[in-house]
C-alpha positions, 0 to 999 in steps of 0.5 A: 500500500502507498503510505501518505502523510499530510500536514498544514499550519496556519500562518500569521494571518487569520484563517488557514487558506491552505488545504490538503487531502488524500483519497485511497480507492479499493485497489490502493490507488491514491489521489492527492491534492494540495490547495493554496487559497489566494488571500484570506477570509471566510470564502477561501478558508471554507472553500479550500478543503472542498477544492482539495476533496473534489480534486483528489477524488476526481483525480483518482478516478479520472486523472489529475487533469480532470481533477483540477478542471472539476475543482476549477468549475466550483470557483469559476464564477465569482458569485453574487458577491463577487468574492468567490475563492480562488487558489493555486493547486497541485494534484497527484495520482499514485499507484503501487509500482507505477510512476506518479502523474502530477498536474498543477496550476499556479505556484504549488509544487511537486518534488521527487526523492529517489533515495539520493536526491530531491528533484523539483519537477514543476515550474511555478506559473508566476511572472517571476518565473516567466521572466527568469525563463526569458533571461531577466536578471534574478533580482528583477524576477524575484520582485514578481514571484508573487504574481500568478499568471494563472489560477484554479478559477481560470484553469483550462486544458492549456493552462494546467501542466502535467508531469510524470514522476518516476521517484518512489517518494513524492512531496507536494507543497504550497509556497509557504513551505518551498518559499521559506525553507531553503532547498538544501534544508528541504533535501536534508529533511527528506533524507532524514524522514523519507521512510515516514511520510507523516513525519516528513510532512510535519517536519517540512511544515515545521521548518517554514519560517517568517520573512524579514517583516515577521510574516509567515505564510500558511504552510502545507505538505503532502508526502506519498511513498509508493512501493516499487516493483 
């Protein structure tokens, strides 16, 4: 069976806008989803867990693209008050002995651990990352890392990216984790706790720290350990 771990911690702003869930079918297939709600408030904190549940349950039956696009329909309309929730998201579909399928929109990430190295498989859908890919200076690009180019409410077949990860340990994170925990520290935590997904998820979330202004974002992680043939 696939082992899973999930952890989340509210940041310094009120209401945790993150959510995460896993769903296991009768044959041991696992669907997983991490949601990073945009902004804070009752709409986002109420809706983020629903988005995670829908994404994971549809992904495990119909695939990760279908999972994200179905969740997108829940928030595609702004609602009568014009304040419907929106989010970044990453979803995974894992089966024992098989490569893991991942899809994402926004700046949630997926990493893979093969026993010796931690690899970052996704690409943030941010203005900052687009500038880097086009050769802009690092300092200029860094100022635009918080600007999403797309989000769950605007997800389409063309804006949801997919990747297949062959590694036996998969780590899904919100930016509250990967933006505040240095890459070498993340890899060290994975190396120390890779055999226990619950412990690794808790360790990664606990390592998230505040920035120079004292602000600390919500931090959420799912870890999947997939048996290999």
